[in-house]
PDB file of N, CA, C and O in Angstrom:
ATOM      1  N   MET A   1       6.959  -9.559  -4.065  1.00  0.00           N
ATOM      2  CA  MET A   1       5.338  -9.316  -4.403  1.00  0.00           C
ATOM      3  C   MET A   1       6.412  -8.888  -6.085  1.00  0.00           C
ATOM      4  O   MET A   1       7.504  -8.349  -6.266  1.00  0.00           O
ATOM      5  N   ALA A   2       5.426  -9.444  -6.943  1.00  0.00           N
ATOM      6  CA  ALA A   2       5.793  -8.988  -8.456  1.00  0.00           C
ATOM      7  C   ALA A   2       5.084  -7.529  -8.737  1.00  0.00           C
ATOM      8  O   ALA A   2       4.088  -7.074  -8.174  1.00  0.00           O
ATOM      9  N   ARG A   3       6.111  -6.759 -10.065  1.00  0.00           N
ATOM     10  CA  ARG A   3       5.703  -5.678  -9.793  1.00  0.00           C
ATOM     11  C   ARG A   3       4.060  -5.370 -10.655  1.00  0.00           C
ATOM     12  O   ARG A   3       3.460  -4.299 -10.743  1.00  0.00           O
ATOM     13  N   TYR A   4       3.639  -6.811 -11.235  1.00  0.00           N
ATOM     14  CA  TYR A   4       2.160  -6.707 -11.989  1.00  0.00           C
ATOM     15  C   TYR A   4       1.238  -6.825 -11.153  1.00  0.00           C
ATOM     16  O   TYR A   4       0.070  -7.002 -11.498  1.00  0.00           O
ATOM     17  N   GLU A   5       1.606  -6.748  -9.979  1.00  0.00           N
ATOM     18  CA  GLU A   5       0.322  -7.105  -8.509  1.00  0.00           C
ATOM     19  C   GLU A   5       0.347  -5.695  -7.924  1.00  0.00           C
ATOM     20  O   GLU A   5      -0.524  -5.137  -7.257  1.00  0.00           O
ATOM     21  N   LEU A   6       1.648  -5.202  -8.357  1.00  0.00           N
ATOM     22  CA  LEU A   6       1.147  -3.839  -7.476  1.00  0.00           C
ATOM     23  C   LEU A   6       0.766  -2.473  -8.469  1.00  0.00           C
ATOM     24  O   LEU A   6       0.376  -1.493  -7.835  1.00  0.00           O
ATOM     25  N   TYR A   7       0.840  -2.334  -9.889  1.00  0.00           N
ATOM     26  CA  TYR A   7       0.934  -1.542 -10.729  1.00  0.00           C
ATOM     27  C   TYR A   7      -0.107  -2.273 -11.955  1.00  0.00           C
ATOM     28  O   TYR A   7      -0.021  -3.442 -12.329  1.00  0.00           O
ATOM     29  N   ASP A   8      -1.102  -1.240 -12.456  1.00  0.00           N
ATOM     30  CA  ASP A   8      -1.671  -1.252 -13.705  1.00  0.00           C
ATOM     31  C   ASP A   8      -1.330  -1.407 -14.950  1.00  0.00           C
ATOM     32  O   ASP A   8      -0.117  -1.600 -15.033  1.00  0.00           O
ATOM     33  N   GLU A   9      -2.033  -1.409 -16.278  1.00  0.00           N
ATOM     34  CA  GLU A   9      -1.206  -1.203 -17.064  1.00  0.00           C
ATOM     35  C   GLU A   9      -0.731  -0.297 -17.784  1.00  0.00           C
ATOM     36  O   GLU A   9      -0.094  -0.417 -18.831  1.00  0.00           O
ATOM     37  N   GLU A  10      -1.057   0.692 -17.194  1.00  0.00           N
ATOM     38  CA  GLU A  10      -0.961   2.266 -17.365  1.00  0.00           C
ATOM     39  C   GLU A  10       0.511   2.747 -16.438  1.00  0.00           C
ATOM     40  O   GLU A  10       1.458   3.487 -16.707  1.00  0.00           O
ATOM     41  N   GLY A  11       0.236   2.128 -15.549  1.00  0.00           N
ATOM     42  CA  GLY A  11       1.426   2.691 -14.241  1.00  0.00           C
ATOM     43  C   GLY A  11       0.849   2.885 -13.251  1.00  0.00           C
ATOM     44  O   GLY A  11       1.478   3.109 -12.216  1.00  0.00           O
ATOM     45  N   SER A  12      -0.427   2.858 -13.275  1.00  0.00           N
ATOM     46  CA  SER A  12      -0.416   3.945 -11.597  1.00  0.00           C
ATOM     47  C   SER A  12      -0.683   2.557 -10.764  1.00  0.00           C
ATOM     48  O   SER A  12      -1.012   1.422 -11.109  1.00  0.00           O
ATOM     49  N   ALA A  13      -0.348   3.261  -9.335  1.00  0.00           N
ATOM     50  CA  ALA A  13      -0.221   2.457  -8.338  1.00  0.00           C
ATOM     51  C   ALA A  13      -1.877   1.346  -8.072  1.00  0.00           C
ATOM     52  O   ALA A  13      -2.661   2.272  -7.863  1.00  0.00           O
ATOM     53  N   ILE A  14      -2.457   0.486  -8.005  1.00  0.00           N
ATOM     54  CA  ILE A  14      -3.308  -0.390  -7.730  1.00  0.00           C
ATOM     55  C   ILE A  14      -3.485  -0.005  -6.307  1.00  0.00           C
ATOM     56  O   ILE A  14      -4.442   0.698  -5.983  1.00  0.00           O
ATOM     57  N   ASN A  15      -2.445  -0.510  -5.267  1.00  0.00           N
ATOM     58  CA  ASN A  15      -2.377  -0.160  -3.731  1.00  0.00           C
ATOM     59  C   ASN A  15      -2.428   0.961  -3.329  1.00  0.00           C
ATOM     60  O   ASN A  15      -2.016   1.895  -4.018  1.00  0.00           O
ATOM     61  N   GLU A  16      -2.986   1.144  -2.024  1.00  0.00           N
ATOM     62  CA  GLU A  16      -2.905   2.219  -1.519  1.00  0.00           C
ATOM     63  C   GLU A  16      -1.661   3.072  -0.979  1.00  0.00           C
ATOM     64  O   GLU A  16      -1.106   2.396  -0.113  1.00  0.00           O
ATOM     65  N   ARG A  17      -1.100   4.132  -1.134  1.00  0.00           N
ATOM     66  CA  ARG A  17       0.334   4.474  -0.720  1.00  0.00           C
ATOM     67  C   ARG A  17       0.459   4.830   0.787  1.00  0.00           C
ATOM     68  O   ARG A  17      -0.705   4.968   1.162  1.00  0.00           O
ATOM     69  N   CYS A  18       1.054   4.986   1.537  1.00  0.00           N
ATOM     70  CA  CYS A  18       1.115   5.155   3.054  1.00  0.00           C
ATOM     71  C   CYS A  18       1.403   6.944   2.877  1.00  0.00           C
ATOM     72  O   CYS A  18       2.172   7.489   2.085  1.00  0.00           O
ATOM     73  N   PRO A  19       0.549   7.553   3.853  1.00  0.00           N
ATOM     74  CA  PRO A  19       0.017   9.326   3.320  1.00  0.00           C
ATOM     75  C   PRO A  19       1.356   9.538   4.446  1.00  0.00           C
ATOM     76  O   PRO A  19       2.114  10.295   3.839  1.00  0.00           O
ATOM     77  N   GLU A  20       1.815   9.303   5.434  1.00  0.00           N
ATOM     78  CA  GLU A  20       3.070   9.429   6.436  1.00  0.00           C
ATOM     79  C   GLU A  20       4.558   8.854   5.597  1.00  0.00           C
ATOM     80  O   GLU A  20       5.572   9.541   5.720  1.00  0.00           O
ATOM     81  N   CYS A  21       4.595   7.813   4.916  1.00  0.00           N
ATOM     82  CA  CYS A  21       5.903   7.848   4.332  1.00  0.00           C
ATOM     83  C   CYS A  21       5.964   8.248   2.636  1.00  0.00           C
ATOM     84  O   CYS A  21       7.028   8.549   2.095  1.00  0.00           O
ATOM     85  N   GLU A  22       4.750   8.201   1.958  1.00  0.00           N
ATOM     86  CA  GLU A  22       4.343   8.587   0.915  1.00  0.00           C
ATOM     87  C   GLU A  22       5.297   7.751  -0.527  1.00  0.00           C
ATOM     88  O   GLU A  22       5.238   8.097  -1.706  1.00  0.00           O
ATOM     89  N   ASP A  23       5.982   6.797  -0.045  1.00  0.00           N
ATOM     90  CA  ASP A  23       6.687   6.107  -1.124  1.00  0.00           C
ATOM     91  C   ASP A  23       6.207   4.547  -0.777  1.00  0.00           C
ATOM     92  O   ASP A  23       6.352   3.568  -1.508  1.00  0.00           O
ATOM     93  N   THR A  24       5.722   4.585   0.274  1.00  0.00           N
ATOM     94  CA  THR A  24       5.425   2.604   0.362  1.00  0.00           C
ATOM     95  C   THR A  24       3.946   2.262   0.158  1.00  0.00           C
ATOM     96  O   THR A  24       3.041   3.063   0.392  1.00  0.00           O
ATOM     97  N   PHE A  25       3.789   1.191  -0.232  1.00  0.00           N
ATOM     98  CA  PHE A  25       2.408   0.741   0.047  1.00  0.00           C
ATOM     99  C   PHE A  25       2.266   0.482   0.896  1.00  0.00           C
ATOM    100  O   PHE A  25       3.162   0.054   1.623  1.00  0.00           O
ATOM    101  N   LEU A  26       0.668   0.655   1.347  1.00  0.00           N
ATOM    102  CA  LEU A  26       0.206  -0.443   2.782  1.00  0.00           C
ATOM    103  C   LEU A  26      -0.413  -1.535   2.488  1.00  0.00           C
ATOM    104  O   LEU A  26      -1.384  -1.683   1.747  1.00  0.00           O
ATOM    105  N   ALA A  27       0.290  -2.457   3.209  1.00  0.00           N
ATOM    106  CA  ALA A  27      -0.314  -3.591   3.538  1.00  0.00           C
ATOM    107  C   ALA A  27      -1.411  -3.917   3.979  1.00  0.00           C
ATOM    108  O   ALA A  27      -1.684  -3.436   5.079  1.00  0.00           O
ATOM    109  N   ASP A  28      -2.617  -4.978   3.226  1.00  0.00           N
ATOM    110  CA  ASP A  28      -4.074  -5.154   3.257  1.00  0.00           C
ATOM    111  C   ASP A  28      -3.772  -6.266   4.227  1.00  0.00           C
ATOM    112  O   ASP A  28      -2.997  -7.210   4.071  1.00  0.00           O
ATOM    113  N   HIS A  29      -4.394  -6.025   5.069  1.00  0.00           N
ATOM    114  CA  HIS A  29      -4.336  -7.431   5.910  1.00  0.00           C
ATOM    115  C   HIS A  29      -6.107  -7.690   6.729  1.00  0.00           C
ATOM    116  O   HIS A  29      -6.393  -8.039   7.874  1.00  0.00           O
ATOM    117  N   GLY A  30      -7.064  -7.307   5.448  1.00  0.00           N
ATOM    118  CA  GLY A  30      -8.337  -7.975   5.457  1.00  0.00           C
ATOM    119  C   GLY A  30      -9.028  -6.711   6.064  1.00  0.00           C
ATOM    120  O   GLY A  30      -9.632  -5.996   5.264  1.00  0.00           O
ATOM    121  N   ASP A  31      -9.011  -6.324   7.470  1.00  0.00           N
ATOM    122  CA  ASP A  31      -9.725  -5.321   8.250  1.00  0.00           C
ATOM    123  C   ASP A  31      -9.116  -4.224   8.870  1.00  0.00           C
ATOM    124  O   ASP A  31      -9.546  -3.631   9.859  1.00  0.00           O
ATOM    125  N   ARG A  32      -7.854  -3.925   8.093  1.00  0.00           N
ATOM    126  CA  ARG A  32      -6.950  -2.915   8.442  1.00  0.00           C
ATOM    127  C   ARG A  32      -5.595  -2.926   7.058  1.00  0.00           C
ATOM    128  O   ARG A  32      -5.110  -3.831   6.379  1.00  0.00           O
ATOM    129  N   LEU A  33      -5.355  -1.339   7.135  1.00  0.00           N
ATOM    130  CA  LEU A  33      -3.913  -1.261   5.860  1.00  0.00           C
ATOM    131  C   LEU A  33      -2.924  -0.770   6.891  1.00  0.00           C
ATOM    132  O   LEU A  33      -3.229   0.005   7.797  1.00  0.00           O
ATOM    133  N   HIS A  34      -1.622  -1.313   6.677  1.00  0.00           N
ATOM    134  CA  HIS A  34      -0.573  -1.252   7.514  1.00  0.00           C
ATOM    135  C   HIS A  34       0.344  -0.830   6.820  1.00  0.00           C
ATOM    136  O   HIS A  34       0.527  -1.351   5.719  1.00  0.00           O
ATOM    137  N   CYS A  35       1.277   0.359   7.323  1.00  0.00           N
ATOM    138  CA  CYS A  35       2.415   0.550   6.564  1.00  0.00           C
ATOM    139  C   CYS A  35       3.466  -0.418   7.490  1.00  0.00           C
ATOM    140  O   CYS A  35       3.192  -0.288   8.683  1.00  0.00           O
ATOM    141  N   GLY A  36       4.383  -1.178   7.296  1.00  0.00           N
ATOM    142  CA  GLY A  36       5.668  -1.743   7.860  1.00  0.00           C
ATOM    143  C   GLY A  36       6.671  -0.737   8.329  1.00  0.00           C
ATOM    144  O   GLY A  36       7.252  -0.845   9.409  1.00  0.00           O
ATOM    145  N   ARG A  37       6.895   0.436   7.324  1.00  0.00           N
ATOM    146  CA  ARG A  37       8.325   0.835   7.518  1.00  0.00           C
ATOM    147  C   ARG A  37       8.084   2.078   8.745  1.00  0.00           C
ATOM    148  O   ARG A  37       8.996   2.224   9.559  1.00  0.00           O
ATOM    149  N   CYS A  38       6.703   3.059   8.867  1.00  0.00           N
ATOM    150  CA  CYS A  38       6.630   3.722   9.854  1.00  0.00           C
ATOM    151  C   CYS A  38       5.343   3.304  10.753  1.00  0.00           C
ATOM    152  O   CYS A  38       5.013   4.011  11.705  1.00  0.00           O
ATOM    153  N   GLY A  39       4.652   2.159  10.418  1.00  0.00           N
ATOM    154  CA  GLY A  39       3.558   2.066  11.792  1.00  0.00           C
ATOM    155  C   GLY A  39       2.264   2.198  11.332  1.00  0.00           C
ATOM    156  O   GLY A  39       1.429   1.554  11.966  1.00  0.00           O
ATOM    157  N   PHE A  40       1.825   2.929  10.299  1.00  0.00           N
ATOM    158  CA  PHE A  40       0.674   3.778  10.081  1.00  0.00           C
ATOM    159  C   PHE A  40      -0.270   2.546   9.957  1.00  0.00           C
ATOM    160  O   PHE A  40      -0.001   1.472   9.419  1.00  0.00           O
ATOM    161  N   SER A  41      -1.564   2.962  10.634  1.00  0.00           N
ATOM    162  CA  SER A  41      -2.515   1.972  10.715  1.00  0.00           C
ATOM    163  C   SER A  41      -4.219   2.594  10.125  1.00  0.00           C
ATOM    164  O   SER A  41      -4.648   3.714  10.399  1.00  0.00           O
ATOM    165  N   LYS A  42      -4.816   1.760   9.458  1.00  0.00           N
ATOM    166  CA  LYS A  42      -6.128   2.580   9.110  1.00  0.00           C
ATOM    167  C   LYS A  42      -6.790   1.372   9.115  1.00  0.00           C
ATOM    168  O   LYS A  42      -6.174   0.325   8.915  1.00  0.00           O
ATOM    169  N   ALA A  43      -8.408   1.409   9.397  1.00  0.00           N
ATOM    170  CA  ALA A  43      -9.469   0.504   9.459  1.00  0.00           C
ATOM    171  C   ALA A  43      -9.867   0.458   7.964  1.00  0.00           C
ATOM    172  O   ALA A  43     -10.361   1.508   7.553  1.00  0.00           O
ATOM    173  N   ALA A  44      -9.767  -0.404   7.198  1.00  0.00           N
ATOM    174  CA  ALA A  44     -10.203  -0.592   6.062  1.00  0.00           C
ATOM    175  C   ALA A  44     -11.792  -0.894   5.647  1.00  0.00           C
ATOM    176  O   ALA A  44     -12.100  -1.066   4.468  1.00  0.00           O
TER     177      ALA A  44
END
């Protein structure tokens, strides 16, 4: 995934980060957000 898809022009993250890992982004699966590193999921 390209960097411009994850950050806006000011350098802030567009996607939500995982509250458990704190350094990985949550993948958007439409009905839920999921962390591939620790397995954390939450309903979107």
